VOGU-3710 file (C-alpha; in Angstrom, 3 decimals, decimal comma):
1> mngklrpirf> -0,017/0,004/-0,082  1,253/3,576/-0,865  2,781/4,815/2,404  1,055/8,339/2,055  -2,354/6,474/2,438  -1,271/4,927/5,625  -2,033/7,863/7,917  -5,422/8,526/6,159  -6,334/4,663/6,690  -5,306/4,831/10,309
11> fllvflfvff> -7,541/8,018/11,127  -10,234/6,458/9,171  -10,047/3,162/11,282  -10,118/5,202/14,494  -12,955/7,330/13,319  -15,102/3,978/12,361  -14,003/2,511/15,619  -15,049/5,603/17,796  -18,266/6,239/15,737  -19,612/2,406/15,858
21> sskvfaeyip> -18,236/2,009/19,535  -20,334/5,066/20,676  -23,352/3,511/18,717  -22,835/0,048/20,180  -22,490/1,665/23,785  -25,400/3,673/23,548  -27,472/0,741/23,169  -28,748/-1,511/26,142  -26,283/-3,942/27,364  -27,114/-6,507/30,083
31> tasykidvkl> -24,519/-6,093/32,831  -25,906/-8,691/35,632  -27,979/-11,342/34,574  -29,296/-14,247/36,802  -30,702/-18,026/36,268  -32,549/-18,838/39,543  -33,852/-22,094/40,643  -35,340/-22,454/43,953  -37,974/-24,253/46,047  -40,398/-22,788/48,748
41> dvkkklisgq> -40,873/-24,889/51,848  -44,036/-23,273/53,232  -44,073/-25,170/56,399  -40,405/-24,202/57,418  -40,619/-20,737/55,723  -37,400/-21,723/53,696  -36,156/-21,222/50,306  -33,198/-23,232/49,051  -31,672/-23,336/45,690  -28,911/-22,182/43,130
51> ekisflntst> -28,320/-19,205/40,890  -26,079/-18,568/38,097  -24,852/-14,881/37,647  -23,445/-13,691/34,452  -21,498/-10,362/35,213  -19,833/-7,859/32,686  -17,071/-5,730/33,864  -18,302/-2,358/32,226  -15,662/-0,401/34,041  -12,399/0,673/32,804
61> kdldtlylhl> -10,418/-1,281/35,433  -9,446/-4,798/36,096  -11,555/-6,242/38,912  -10,001/-8,519/41,403  -13,071/-8,355/44,027  -16,742/-8,586/43,212  -19,389/-7,438/45,601  -23,025/-8,748/46,222  -25,863/-7,527/48,267  -27,460/-9,873/50,705
71> fpnafssdst> -30,338/-7,777/51,760  -32,401/-10,442/53,910  -29,397/-10,393/56,532  -30,787/-7,032/57,591  -33,387/-9,374/59,487  -30,637/-11,787/60,983  -30,605/-9,985/64,596  -31,735/-6,980/66,483  -28,240/-5,439/65,991  -27,852/-5,025/62,383
81> ifvkesgylk> -27,431/-1,600/60,844  -30,968/-1,772/59,357  -32,842/-2,713/62,433  -30,807/-0,276/64,717  -31,575/2,396/62,531  -35,426/1,603/62,347  -36,168/2,153/65,803  -39,293/0,520/65,936  -38,006/-2,944/64,557  -35,527/-3,345/67,409
91> elmkkeeyqg> -38,079/-4,791/69,754  -39,594/-6,809/67,188  -36,678/-8,355/66,119  -36,011/-9,912/69,486  -38,641/-12,385/68,479  -37,278/-15,293/66,620  -40,137/-15,251/64,035  -39,209/-11,988/62,880  -35,660/-13,073/62,134  -34,326/-14,171/58,913
101> ylkiktvede> -31,193/-14,766/56,927  -29,709/-15,453/53,690  -26,985/-18,119/53,849  -24,262/-18,761/51,230  -23,477/-22,415/51,086  -20,943/-22,237/47,893  -19,626/-20,004/45,542  -17,976/-21,099/42,194  -16,590/-19,502/38,992  -15,697/-21,315/35,848
111> rgevsyrlne> -12,562/-22,794/37,600  -14,153/-23,878/40,640  -14,775/-22,639/44,210  -13,723/-19,059/45,099  -13,262/-17,558/48,332  -15,580/-15,073/49,922  -16,274/-13,046/52,933  -19,579/-11,720/54,521  -20,271/-8,568/56,254  -23,637/-8,456/57,142
121> tvmsislpep> -25,690/-7,520/54,070  -22,613/-7,425/51,752  -20,638/-10,335/50,270  -17,193/-9,692/48,716  -15,779/-12,385/46,452  -12,189/-12,800/45,769  -11,129/-13,666/42,057  -8,307/-15,798/41,482  -7,611/-13,822/38,270  -8,466/-10,110/37,584
131> lepgkkiels> -11,534/-9,499/35,280  -10,504/-7,268/32,509  -12,840/-4,498/31,122  -15,382/-5,858/28,779  -14,971/-9,175/29,985  -17,565/-11,499/31,682  -17,547/-14,048/34,586  -20,082/-16,860/35,237  -20,760/-17,252/39,159  -22,508/-20,211/40,565
141> cefelklpki> -24,071/-19,978/44,175  -25,908/-22,048/46,295  -27,993/-20,580/49,083  -30,607/-20,845/51,615  -32,943/-18,025/52,624  -34,840/-18,280/56,143  -37,949/-15,867/55,733  -38,786/-13,878/58,556  -42,452/-13,068/59,611  -42,973/-10,075/57,418
151> sfrlgydedn> -42,236/-6,591/58,996  -40,701/-4,762/55,981  -41,259/-5,757/52,358  -40,034/-9,552/52,674  -41,412/-12,569/54,552  -44,410/-14,223/55,256  -47,711/-14,104/57,161  -49,588/-17,387/57,904  -49,499/-18,935/54,304  -48,831/-15,800/52,202
161> fllcewfpkm> -45,436/-14,856/50,893  -43,840/-11,730/49,655  -40,559/-11,860/48,139  -38,579/-8,403/47,544  -34,702/-8,140/47,398  -34,561/-11,819/48,410  -31,545/-13,401/46,514  -27,667/-12,588/46,381  -27,524/-9,853/43,972  -24,633/-7,998/42,296
171> avleqngtwr> -23,758/-4,463/43,456  -23,581/-1,764/40,845  -20,203/-1,069/39,631  -19,437/2,588/38,311  -17,422/3,020/34,882  -14,330/4,193/36,874  -14,232/0,898/38,712  -15,904/2,268/42,140  -18,439/-0,205/43,617  -21,876/0,976/45,047
181> nfpnhymtef> -21,662/-1,571/47,514  -23,102/0,385/50,609  -24,812/-2,012/53,354  -28,681/-1,907/53,876  -29,342/1,025/55,705  -33,122/1,468/57,097  -33,773/4,521/54,660  -31,781/3,035/51,818  -33,705/2,123/48,802  -32,264/-0,292/46,265
191> fsdfgtydvs> -30,032/0,009/43,326  -28,970/-2,764/40,872  -27,907/-3,156/37,238  -30,009/-4,349/34,306  -30,103/-7,789/33,038  -32,043/-10,923/31,956  -33,736/-13,051/34,525  -34,640/-16,678/34,307  -36,406/-17,762/37,415  -37,942/-21,187/38,346
201> itlplkyvid> -39,863/-21,484/41,564  -41,223/-24,631/42,957  -44,005/-24,512/45,482  -47,207/-26,204/46,599  -49,808/-26,747/43,859  -52,503/-24,892/45,668  -50,682/-21,738/45,513  -51,104/-18,797/43,144  -47,976/-17,053/42,159  -46,927/-14,247/39,919
211> gtgyitaekn> -44,100/-11,686/39,672  -41,719/-9,679/37,538  -41,399/-10,927/34,115  -43,664/-13,246/32,016  -44,753/-17,031/33,037  -42,924/-19,200/30,488  -43,852/-22,533/31,953  -45,832/-24,286/34,766  -45,106/-28,010/35,493  -46,828/-30,143/38,007
221> npdstktvsf> -44,522/-32,432/39,853  -45,083/-35,955/41,517  -44,778/-34,541/44,984  -47,825/-32,121/45,032  -45,911/-29,195/44,013  -45,519/-27,226/40,794  -42,516/-25,557/39,249  -43,389/-22,138/37,663  -40,692/-20,456/35,401  -40,416/-16,766/34,757
231> haekvhdfaw> -38,460/-14,805/31,885  -37,746/-11,101/32,118  -35,406/-8,801/29,860  -34,118/-5,362/30,789  -35,024/-5,517/34,517  -32,995/-4,931/37,498  -34,659/-7,029/40,024  -37,244/-9,934/40,391  -39,905/-9,849/42,872  -42,699/-12,190/43,497
241> aaspdfkvrk> -45,859/-12,980/45,742  -47,577/-16,265/46,387  -50,758/-17,286/48,228  -53,203/-20,022/48,387  -55,869/-17,382/48,789  -55,037/-15,133/45,943  -58,057/-14,191/43,696  -56,725/-13,170/39,996  -58,263/-10,783/37,781  -56,560/-9,662/34,593
251> vnidgvevvf> -57,430/-6,552/32,347  -55,673/-5,335/29,205  -54,897/-1,636/29,442  -53,311/-0,033/26,573  -51,687/-3,032/25,495  -50,360/-4,056/28,819  -51,878/-7,212/30,503  -52,263/-6,061/34,183  -52,549/-8,915/36,750  -54,200/-8,215/40,081
261> lflpgdlyrf> -53,782/-10,462/42,788  -56,174/-10,076/45,471  -56,730/-11,649/49,045  -60,252/-12,532/50,254  -62,192/-9,458/51,429  -60,287/-6,946/49,130  -61,975/-7,721/45,665  -64,283/-4,612/46,209  -61,004/-2,565/45,509  -60,824/-3,741/41,955
271> prwvkgveav> -62,612/-0,992/40,137  -60,580/1,679/42,030  -57,094/-0,030/41,139  -57,947/-0,287/37,551  -58,958/3,160/37,404  -55,566/3,983/38,779  -53,620/1,727/36,461  -55,355/3,377/33,513  -54,696/6,995/34,590  -50,866/6,203/35,139
281> lkycnshfgk> -50,520/4,385/31,617  -52,465/7,146/29,833  -50,449/10,188/31,596  -46,907/8,570/31,458  -47,087/7,000/28,301  -48,010/10,343/26,807  -46,058/12,815/28,891  -42,654/10,515/29,158  -42,647/7,528/26,979  -44,277/4,250/26,551
291> ypykklvvan> -44,098/1,603/29,363  -41,745/-0,936/27,490  -43,220/-4,147/28,921  -46,346/-6,022/28,099  -47,180/-7,098/31,786  -47,680/-5,465/35,007  -48,627/-7,161/38,420  -50,480/-5,601/41,150  -50,275/-7,690/44,328  -52,356/-7,245/47,507
301> ssiglggame> -49,820/-7,441/50,298  -52,265/-7,449/53,462  -49,678/-9,697/55,202  -48,033/-8,004/58,164  -46,404/-4,559/57,665  -45,413/-5,272/54,054  -47,100/-2,058/52,814  -46,895/-0,600/49,366  -43,669/-1,285/47,333  -42,370/-1,065/43,805
311> spmfitmppd> -40,217/-3,561/41,998  -39,729/-4,009/38,140  -43,263/-4,935/36,430  -44,430/-5,688/39,853  -46,029/-3,399/42,793  -47,836/-4,322/45,843  -50,651/-2,615/47,624  -51,122/-2,156/51,336  -54,136/-3,447/53,376  -57,384/-1,700/53,170
321> lpftpenvrl> -57,508/1,579/54,772  -60,353/2,421/57,067  -63,012/4,613/56,039  -62,314/5,032/52,403  -65,437/6,096/50,527  -65,481/6,866/46,945  -64,477/10,572/47,516  -61,534/9,661/49,926  -58,928/8,688/46,993  -56,252/6,950/49,280
331> dewiiihelv> -56,360/3,791/47,223  -56,101/5,861/43,903  -53,313/7,931/45,326  -51,226/5,039/46,576  -51,567/2,781/43,586  -50,768/5,846/41,106  -47,695/6,532/43,207  -46,456/3,167/43,153  -46,980/2,552/39,513  -45,205/5,945/38,495
341> hqwwygivas> -42,216/4,285/40,047  -42,264/1,938/37,035  -40,910/4,981/35,075  -38,495/6,534/37,671  -37,167/3,432/39,382  -37,970/0,521/37,325  -36,956/1,989/33,837  -34,818/5,073/34,517  -32,842/3,491/37,477  -31,129/6,116/39,316
351> neaeeawlde> -29,036/5,400/42,504  -31,893/5,501/45,051  -29,749/4,858/47,940  -27,342/7,885/47,357  -29,595/10,179/45,192  -33,035/9,054/46,139  -34,765/12,290/44,898  -34,123/11,185/41,240  -36,741/8,344/42,031  -39,115/9,282/45,005
361> gmttyttrki> -39,305/13,051/44,328  -39,749/12,609/40,529  -42,479/10,094/41,581  -44,123/12,298/44,040  -44,057/15,259/41,626  -45,691/12,974/38,810  -48,198/11,482/41,144  -49,438/14,981/41,797  -49,858/15,687/38,228  -51,851/12,566/37,671
371> meneygimgn> -53,934/13,301/40,652  -54,755/16,854/39,220  -55,342/15,584/35,920  -57,820/12,787/36,907  -59,654/14,441/39,827  -58,893/18,227/39,650  -56,658/20,602/41,433  -58,794/21,032/44,436  -59,902/18,130/46,591  -58,122/15,561/44,360
381> iidlwgvkis> -57,462/13,306/47,496  -60,338/14,146/49,764  -63,581/15,776/48,696  -66,153/15,002/51,508  -68,510/17,230/53,363  -67,237/20,187/52,083  -63,840/19,616/52,976  -61,509/19,540/50,077  -57,670/17,977/50,476  -55,523/17,978/47,559
391> denltklvys> -52,220/16,334/47,024  -50,578/19,742/46,790  -52,126/20,871/50,189  -50,550/17,986/51,785  -47,096/18,499/50,148  -46,793/21,912/51,051  -47,915/21,423/54,674  -45,287/18,281/55,207  -42,690/20,130/53,353  -42,806/23,260/55,962
401> tsakvdpivk> -42,295/20,974/58,923  -38,376/19,928/58,218  -37,271/22,265/55,198  -34,180/23,559/56,903  -32,681/20,065/58,294  -31,265/18,608/55,152  -30,581/19,141/51,555  -32,227/17,089/48,843  -29,089/15,419/47,415  -27,516/13,348/50,051
411> psweflsvas> -27,073/9,630/50,752  -30,213/8,321/52,484  -28,514/7,175/55,513  -27,011/10,540/56,258  -30,356/12,244/56,728  -31,098/13,353/60,279  -34,404/11,301/60,520  -36,807/9,492/58,611  -39,015/12,534/58,726  -36,308/14,602/57,131
421> ygvnvyykts> -35,611/12,148/54,502  -39,400/11,897/53,611  -39,916/15,643/53,682  -36,804/16,596/51,640  -36,479/13,642/49,020  -40,403/13,203/48,482  -42,029/16,427/49,153  -39,523/19,059/48,604  -38,233/17,792/45,408  -41,708/17,626/43,933
431> lvldllenlv> -42,270/21,391/44,823  -38,652/22,139/43,563  -39,765/20,368/40,164  -42,951/22,542/40,229  -40,864/25,724/40,747  -38,331/24,551/37,965  -41,551/23,966/35,735  -42,610/27,764/36,629  -39,310/29,070/35,789  -38,597/27,233/32,388
441> gkeemssflk> -42,338/26,960/31,328  -44,738/23,877/30,988  -43,948/23,101/27,344  -40,239/23,106/28,106  -40,487/20,948/31,280  -42,441/18,537/29,030  -40,006/18,483/26,465  -37,155/17,844/28,864  -38,839/15,222/30,738  -39,565/13,291/27,698
451> eyynqfqfkh> -35,935/13,617/26,541  -34,753/12,587/29,983  -36,777/9,195/29,855  -35,858/8,620/26,420  -32,115/9,162/26,728  -31,709/7,407/30,305  -34,085/4,485/30,054  -32,221/1,245/31,307  -29,436/3,426/32,535  -28,346/5,091/36,107
461> pktddfkkla> -28,394/8,886/35,530  -27,039/11,188/38,179  -28,238/14,556/39,568  -25,631/15,894/37,356  -27,190/14,235/34,267  -30,639/15,669/35,060  -29,087/19,247/35,619  -27,133/19,078/32,359  -29,765/17,763/30,120  -32,438/20,292/31,601
471> ekvtnqnldv> -30,046/23,046/30,629  -29,445/21,888/27,246  -33,298/21,385/26,413  -34,545/24,489/28,169  -31,390/26,361/27,025  -31,081/27,991/30,565  -28,254/28,114/33,214  -29,322/26,314/36,305  -26,425/26,493/38,465  -27,825/28,750/40,939
481> ffkewfydtk> -31,140/27,135/40,945  -29,656/23,508/41,738  -26,994/25,021/44,180  -29,771/26,590/46,289  -32,582/24,254/46,141  -31,046/20,803/45,872  -27,381/21,045/47,668  -28,423/23,738/50,240  -31,021/24,038/52,917  -31,845/27,722/52,264
491> tcdyevkkik> -35,708/28,576/52,437  -37,888/31,116/50,865  -40,208/32,935/53,145  -41,793/36,323/52,157  -43,934/38,110/54,432  -46,743/41,032/54,199  -45,554/42,884/57,366  -47,644/45,876/57,264  -50,449/47,853/55,205  -51,701/51,149/55,673
501> seqkgnsknk> -53,406/54,112/53,525  -53,091/57,684/54,958  -55,127/60,373/53,314  -53,027/62,872/51,655  -53,029/66,592/53,099  -53,484/68,210/49,710  -56,770/66,297/49,081  -58,705/66,717/52,177  -61,001/69,652/50,629  -61,517/67,856/47,532
511> keklyettve> -64,414/65,533/46,730  -61,953/62,829/45,529  -59,816/61,943/48,212  -56,287/60,597/47,581  -54,261/58,099/49,876  -50,732/57,217/50,110  -50,842/53,467/50,480  -47,998/51,695/52,036  -47,310/47,798/51,630  -44,372/46,500/53,714
521> irrngdimmp> -42,832/43,295/52,730  -40,152/41,469/54,369  -37,778/38,623/53,106  -37,372/36,284/56,123  -35,677/33,476/54,126  -32,238/33,076/52,457  -33,453/32,414/48,893  -34,255/35,611/46,879  -37,166/35,353/44,285  -39,061/37,874/42,173
531> vevlieleng> -42,533/38,745/44,052  -45,745/39,590/42,836  -48,006/41,463/45,229  -51,995/41,888/44,712  -53,315/45,002/46,364  -57,135/45,257/47,009  -58,603/48,696/47,662  -62,000/49,216/49,669  -63,598/50,534/46,372  -62,661/46,909/44,733
541> eklkenwdgk> -60,065/48,245/42,630  -57,022/45,549/42,365  -53,517/46,475/41,766  -50,582/44,081/40,982  -47,015/45,386/41,909  -43,686/43,305/41,413  -40,540/43,450/43,618  -37,257/41,686/42,645  -37,188/40,267/46,204  -33,398/40,790/46,676
551> dkwvkiklet> -33,231/43,286/49,610  -34,166/42,168/53,269  -37,417/44,487/52,925  -39,040/46,885/50,684  -41,954/49,674/51,209  -44,184/49,715/48,132  -45,716/53,416/48,081  -48,741/54,052/45,816  -51,126/57,056/45,229  -54,626/55,540/45,570
561> kakirsaild> -58,366/56,734/45,377  -59,338/54,406/48,132  -57,925/52,953/51,286  -56,166/49,574/51,168  -58,256/46,480/52,200  -55,806/43,766/51,648  -52,327/42,775/50,206  -51,634/39,182/49,089  -48,212/37,777/48,091  -47,781/35,479/45,265
571> penkmvldvn> -51,466/35,325/44,142  -50,869/32,916/41,315  -48,936/30,458/43,621  -45,831/30,441/41,659  -43,500/30,520/44,903  -44,426/26,919/45,575  -41,590/26,665/48,267  -42,577/29,417/50,480  -42,405/27,904/53,997  -44,930/29,886/55,579
581> vnnnglstep> -47,947/30,885/53,576  -49,806/31,996/56,785  -47,835/35,432/56,566  -48,396/35,940/52,825  -51,541/38,087/53,262  -52,459/40,986/55,442  -56,049/42,694/55,601  -57,493/45,773/57,331  -60,682/43,587/58,112  -60,873/40,628/60,265
591> hhwsnfkffs> -59,579/37,518/58,504  -59,163/33,856/59,194  -55,537/33,289/59,218  -55,634/31,551/62,572  -58,246/29,305/61,399  -56,141/28,332/58,452  -53,174/27,627/60,814  -55,396/25,211/62,838  -56,567/23,539/59,700  -52,960/23,190/58,249
601> dylfwmesci> -51,861/21,656/61,651  -54,765/19,202/61,362  -53,933/18,414/57,810  -50,424/17,705/58,986  -51,216/15,229/61,610  -53,767/13,591/59,329  -51,015/13,264/56,443  -48,628/11,890/59,228  -51,184/9,001/59,990  -51,620/8,214/56,226
611> qwmvdff> -47,901/8,015/55,764  -47,521/5,760/58,779  -50,075/3,471/57,314  -48,643/3,059/54,012  -45,097/2,504/55,485  -43,682/5,536/53,474  -44,444/3,690/50,144
//
């Protein structure tokens, strides 16, 4: 070959390699896939079996150690990290029936047995040879799972079983070679890689079972058991429920087979659950992107304190709540929240342990949008006896209780308390996203969320990915916005401090009186925002004034033809994160701010009760 062409050929090969590599790596690549074969002993509450793991080193580093999560070991005693952080579980876990464990019997790779170490809920495996970037390893693991009586998302109650995060599962490996191998903290949700799951479960013939993925086979065995096989692709977990008492209902909704598993006495909830699924599929499919699977399971988890929980292609619903007539939409609210997780946890799979807002906050924000879309802005949760309570009411009230304690972006286990975690990760985040929507506009926010879902489905986006894409789509610099609202504990609080009107001296002898009207506004919070003021006069005239909100106070002075009656800040409710709305208005006439404060407190305590009952979703 002509020597002059060699450089051209070299650069052409480099270009083709980079171009096609970027195309290939932009596509979905299964990282951690599982073949699991287990048997459930319903009398001993024991699951035993084997799993084969196919793991791909997607990092740029050689690996000499692998890490796996053993989440059930969180229930192995009353002194685990999980139990100690929970508080309420400590006494419960002193009872043997509430204890469980995940015991590893053997671990092998292609060459034979490998050594491993256990540290409560984390297992480390030492490899005889480093695993190079782009290479796969096949592991075989024999294990035994002793199920606890259910207290939190995993276990049994009498003959009913709920299995979430129940098998040895690979930790997530970052591209730079860092493992996300944190222990199982009480406030830590789950984080796993995508892969293909082939799971076979043997259990008694009379049991009804369903879970993540599609049932591919069901074989009856000579010993009065059956083996049910599942297959799922592009998922990062496998969860299931089984009971001899399940009643099955199936509905096709927008091309998705939705399987409902009901325990006796709860079938009457079926129409409400169907309506909730319809609302979520309609809204999320059109506003973000299509649900990519053809099946979804909704399981009644009226077993112990299992509560409501999300897994890929599978959610659980809590026991029936007391006093839920048609216009008390707690069932709808909960099922909508759990199903929205399919988009922001199941498909866009962020690190929910260290950046929980990317799922829980996004889900809370989207839940409110759907509730408003289906049931209106006012009274979309409770509309009964003249009392109207909306998702927005509850969100703002709960947010105002712990707004200054922790920032949004923070590892879950570093939050001051469960309350602070819930307030900031769920409620503050949802309001910050409302504020972002007000800042960039509804159309731009809609375009951004569609692009976010499209670009990061089956991936693990981080806060910085969210911010950069938002800036790109909306063409705005969001540095200050994210610094103040996501990484700081600053709050927004503007107050109407004083209002008055004084008749002007040069107008006393005239038929038309003139007044100097003054509205004094204070900035009590740290965050500066533009403020709109609606001023109403005694003659009915309404005036709107604007202030940039930067100084600690301002006195707006106007010449008016009547005395001032009232002044209200933010009449269009754009400052959704004002921590004290009680000081946003002032009137010269008797008003009902104290009544509002009493009602606010009532709503907060009611929300706290609801939150306790559904076990923080």
